[in-house]
C-alpha positions, 0 to 999 in steps of 0.5 A, a space after each residue: 711703322 717707323 724703321 731706324 737707319 740703325 736698326 738691328 736684328 732680332 736676335 733670333 733673327 740674327 743667330 739664325 743668320 750667322 748661322 747659317 752664313 756660317 754653314 752655307 760659306 764652308 761649302 767651297 761651291 767654286 761652279 768653274 770647277 765643278 766642286 761641291 756642286 750636289 751638297 750646296 745645292 741640298 744644302 739650300 733644299 734643307 735650308 728653304 725646308 726648314 723655313 717650311 718651303 716646300 722645296 726641290 732640286 731640279 736638274 739641268 744640263 749643268 748644275 741643278 736649280 733648287 726651286 721652292 714655294 709656298 705661302 699663300 695664294 695672293 700675288 706671288 714674289 719671288 726670289 732669284 739668287 745662285 749658290 756658286 761662287 768665284 774661285 778663292 785664288 789667290 789663297 795667300 793673298 786671303 787673310 783667313 779661310 776662305 771657307 770659314 766664316 770669320 769676323 773683323 773689326 765690324 766685317 764677316 769674311 768669306 767667298 761667297 759672304 756677298 756674292 751671293 750667299 750672305 745675299 740669299 742668307 738675307 732674303 732668308 732671314 728677311 723672311 723668318 722675321 716676316 714670319 715670326 711677326 706677321 705669322 703665315 705669309 699673305 702672299 705666295 713666295 718662290 725661289 729659283 736658286 742656280 748654281 752656274 752663275 758665276 760661269 755665265 748661268 748657261 742652263 738658265 733661260 731655257 730652265 726658266 722657259 720651259 718651266 715658265 708656267 709655274 715660275 709665274 711671279 708679280 715681282 722680283 728680288 734680285 740677286 745683288 744690290 748695295 749702298 754707295 761710297 756715301 751710304 746710299 742704298 742704290 736700286 738696280 731696276 735691269 742689267 745689259 745684256 752681253 755677248 763675247 766673240 774673238 777676231 782671229 787673223 791668219 797670214 802664214 803657215 807659221 811664224 816666219 823670220 820678220 825679214 819676210 815683212 817686205 812682202 807678208 802680211 803682218 797680221 798684228 797689222 791686220 787686226 789692229 786695222 780691224 779692230 780701229 774701224 769698230 769705235 771712234 775715240 770716245 768709245 762710240 760704235 762705228 758698226 753700221 746699224 748698230 744702233 737701230 734697235 737701241 730702245 729710246 729712254 722714256 722720260 721716267 728713265 732720262 728723269 731718274 738718271 739725272 736724280 742720281 748723285 753724281 760720283 763720277 770723280 770720285 769713280 775716277 781718282 779710284 780707278 786712277 783714270 784722267 777722264 772718262 770718255 767723252 768727258 763723261 760726267 753726271 748724267 752723261 756718266 750715268 746714261 752710258 754705264 747704263 743705257 748705252 751700248 759698248 764694244 770692250 776690247 778685252 786682250 790682243 794676242 800676237 807674237 813675241 812679247 818676251 824680254 830682249 828682241 825677237 825679229 818674227 814675222 807672226 803667223 796669226 794675232 787673234 783678239 778677245 772682244 765683248 759687246 755689252 748690249 741695251 734693250 732691244 738688242 739681240 745678241 745674235 744680231 750684233 754678231 752678224 752686224 759685226 761680220 757684216 761691217 768687216 767684209 763691208 771694210 774689206 776685212 774678209 781675212 777676219 775671222 769672227 768667233 762667237 765665245 758665248 751669246 751670254 745673255 739678252 739685256 733687261 729693263 724693269 719699268 720704273 712706275 711699275 708698284 714694286 719698284 716703288 714699293 722697294 724704293 719705299 721700303 728703302 727710304 725707310 729703313 735707311 731714313 735717307 733718299 734711294 739711288 735708282 739706277 734704270 741698268 747695272 753697267 754689267 750683265 746676268 740673266 735678268 731677262 728670262 724673268 722680265 720677258 718670259 714672266 713678264 715680271 717687274 725686277 729690283 735689286 738690292 741688297 747688303 754689300 758696300 763698295 769695298 766688298 771686294 767680291 770675286 777678289 781675296 777677302 771677300 766681305 760685307 759689313 754687318 751693319 749692312 747686313 741688318 739693313 739689307 734684311 730689315 729693307 727685305 723685310 720692309 718691301 714684303 711687308 709692302 707688297 702684302 699691304 702691311 702698315 
């Protein structure tokens, strides 16, 4: 079967997808504000039941997980998605109502149209198309659709661990995906881990007159001095033992990085930066993004920042940091290494507060049959060579699926670089949505060993 890169969905599947998307995005499912969570979960249950699956709502200490399964008794393909979205603010920057599907110039606009309601519907549409064309499913299909991804998935790992026998799967389709600036389909096979911390220094009971700077330590100086010991000018982390558990790249992983078309110069122009750390480009740019852990300084807060001068010696300073981690680093161990480092370098006055343990890093085997099947499906549908990334530079709750279920995971989807995810006027191109649905359907056919 040969797929055209300009393939259109059957009209009945297109209508189903558009109507389903319009329905889902109408729910203002903002998890950060606890809005519309129960009703959206119920809506997802109904949509999955309409596809012939048995769907259930599984409570967690936070938002419920929607679980569904159906099909045959063969190998199991799982779809992980989420039904929550980011806040739509600032509303004045939207050109149309964020919770109403709006079509303009070949694009669909709405909050969640890409992240992640559009991705979820693309999986549903592919499943509907597959069943209409092939009849009953020759394999088992499962859905795990959570409602807390946009606030860090705080209860998902426990959910997967507690239900691992029921969730057992042979392959997983992750919740996002896109094409690059040249229109090549992207495949991501992993995510970095993350842990967020706050460093805090207090040197006085309250802010003092700056004349006391002659005899009283300044917390800004102490905290700045501590931060400079954590990394060098090229971004290399200087914490003792930080790299000890970093998993070396396999030959296959190294070759996959070498094969990525170099868009580092274009990315630098988009970001408005003169050059990347360590003058990274090509292989080194993508190696750093996918396989090198990093410490990020997210914010520094202290003293007076208003207009003019205020001669004050602040009593306290604090900074927020995050660590992006790679296999086989552990978020809790990294925080302990940070504390040991600060003590060793004389910064016993710097308090370390863990803000969020976040997620462990995860990475699938690039040689896994499911990874190859997904790549082949994209190649056929787009008629272009897919770009395989062994990991995204971002983070998410992929670890429970690779760890507890031992399942290979691939992220493929419907977005493009201008989708404005998490921003006003979030959108997808309709043509990308159609090709994304076709790619998922073709990947399912390969998973089922169909021609």
